[in-house]
C-alpha positions in Angstrom: 5.7 15.1 13.2 2.0 16.1 13.2 -1.0 13.9 13.9 -4.4 15.1 12.6 -7.8 13.7 11.8 -8.8 14.2 8.2 -12.1 15.8 7.1 -13.8 15.0 3.8 -12.2 17.9 2.0 -8.8 16.2 2.6 -9.9 12.9 0.9 -7.1 13.2 -1.6 -4.6 12.7 1.2 -6.2 9.4 2.2 -6.3 8.3 -1.5 -2.6 9.1 -1.9 -1.6 7.3 1.2 -3.7 4.3 0.4 -2.2 4.0 -3.1 1.3 4.5 -1.7 0.7 1.7 0.9 -0.6 -0.6 -1.8 2.4 0.0 -3.9 4.9 -0.4 -1.1 3.2 -3.3 0.8 0.7 -4.9 -1.6 0.0 -7.9 0.7 -0.9 -5.9 3.8 -4.4 -4.8 2.7 -7.3 -6.2 0.9 -7.9 -4.8 -2.6 -5.5 -3.9 -5.3 -3.7 -0.8 -6.4 -5.5 -0.7 -9.7 -8.9 -1.1 -8.0 -8.2 1.7 -5.5 -6.7 4.0 -8.1 -9.8 3.7 -10.3 -12.1 4.9 -7.5 -13.5 8.4 -8.0 -12.6 11.1 -5.4 -16.2 11.0 -4.2 -15.7 7.4 -2.8 -12.7 8.6 -0.8 -14.7 11.6 0.5 -17.4 9.3 1.7 -14.8 7.0 3.4 -13.3 10.0 5.3 -16.8 11.1 6.3 -17.9 7.7 7.4 -14.7 6.4 9.0 -12.6 8.5 11.3 -9.2 8.8 9.7 -5.9 10.1 11.1 -2.7 10.8 9.3 0.8 11.6 10.6 2.8 14.0 8.5 6.5 14.8 8.6 6.9 18.2 7.1 5.0 18.2 3.8 4.9 14.4 3.5 2.2 12.1 5.0 4.0 9.1 6.5 1.2 7.1 8.2 -2.5 6.6 8.4 -5.2 4.7 10.4 -8.9 4.5 10.4 -11.6 3.1 12.7 -14.8 1.4 11.6 -17.9 0.4 13.7 -17.6 -3.2 14.9 -20.5 -5.6 15.1 -19.7 -6.4 18.7 -19.6 -2.8 19.7 -16.6 -0.4 20.0 -14.6 -0.2 16.8 -12.3 -2.0 14.5 -8.8 -0.5 13.8 -8.3 -0.7 10.0 -5.8 0.5 7.4 -2.9 1.1 9.7 0.2 1.8 7.6 3.5 3.6 8.2 5.8 4.6 5.3 9.1 2.7 5.2 11.1 5.8 6.0 9.1 6.6 9.1 9.0 3.1 10.6 10.7 2.8 14.0 10.0 6.4 14.8 6.8 6.1 16.9 4.3 6.9 14.0 2.4 3.6 14.4 2.1 4.1 18.2 0.7 7.7 17.7 -1.8 6.4 15.2 -3.0 3.6 17.4 -3.3 5.9 20.4 -5.5 8.3 18.3 -7.9 5.4 17.6 -7.9 4.3 21.3 -8.6 7.8 22.5 -11.5 8.2 20.1 -13.1 4.7 20.7 -15.9 4.4 23.2 -15.6 0.6 23.6 -13.2 -2.3 22.8 -11.0 -1.9 19.8 -10.4 -5.0 17.7 -8.2 -5.5 14.7 -7.0 -8.2 12.3 -3.4 -8.7 11.2 -1.6 -11.2 9.2 0.2 -13.6 11.5 3.4 -13.0 9.4 3.4 -9.3 10.2 5.8 -9.4 13.2 6.4 -5.6 13.5 2.7 -4.9 13.7 2.1 -7.7 16.2 4.9 -6.3 18.4 3.3 -2.9 18.3 -0.1 -4.2 19.3 1.3 -6.2 22.1 3.3 -3.2 23.4 0.1 -1.1 23.4 -1.9 -3.6 25.4 -3.8 -5.6 22.8 -4.3 -9.3 23.5 -4.6 -12.1 21.0 -8.2 -13.2 20.8 -8.3 -15.7 17.9 -6.2 -17.0 15.0 -7.4 -18.6 11.8 -5.6 -19.4 8.6 -2.7 -16.9 8.9 -4.8 -14.1 10.4 -4.9 -13.0 14.0 -7.6 -11.1 15.8 -6.4 -8.8 18.6 -8.5 -6.8 21.1 -8.0 -4.1 23.6 -10.6 -2.7 26.0 -10.9 1.1 26.3 -12.8 2.9 29.0 -16.4 3.6 28.0 -16.9 7.2 27.4 -13.2 8.0 27.4 -13.0 8.7 23.7 -12.1 12.0 22.2 -14.7 14.4 20.8 -16.2 13.2 17.6 
């Protein structure tokens, strides 16, 4: 399996993965399949340009994705982590989270539904700690060493 960061010319890969994730797991992300499918490719290109995005591929198939967004408190917010059902339990999620942690230059936070046990187990294994919980959503945080991020 190969992990790589996308560039804007590969925005169609992000679009395809996002649409696949919304079809397979519609309650995991905000937004709907129809809303996302209607976005022009230029929106996806901007997203890849603005938000560092990594994918894992298995042969010719993309089987996982993650992005990081700037966070108001500094560091970054891990967003859009998704692993295809056929790739779950094979270390894809761990590789994607490690890519974000290596890139970040401050704490990494994330929000996850309290009912998403497999994701919570992953975050706990990787050193995240529960920071807050409100109405079915949990906020987790993990410190990273300042300046230890990968080249941008």
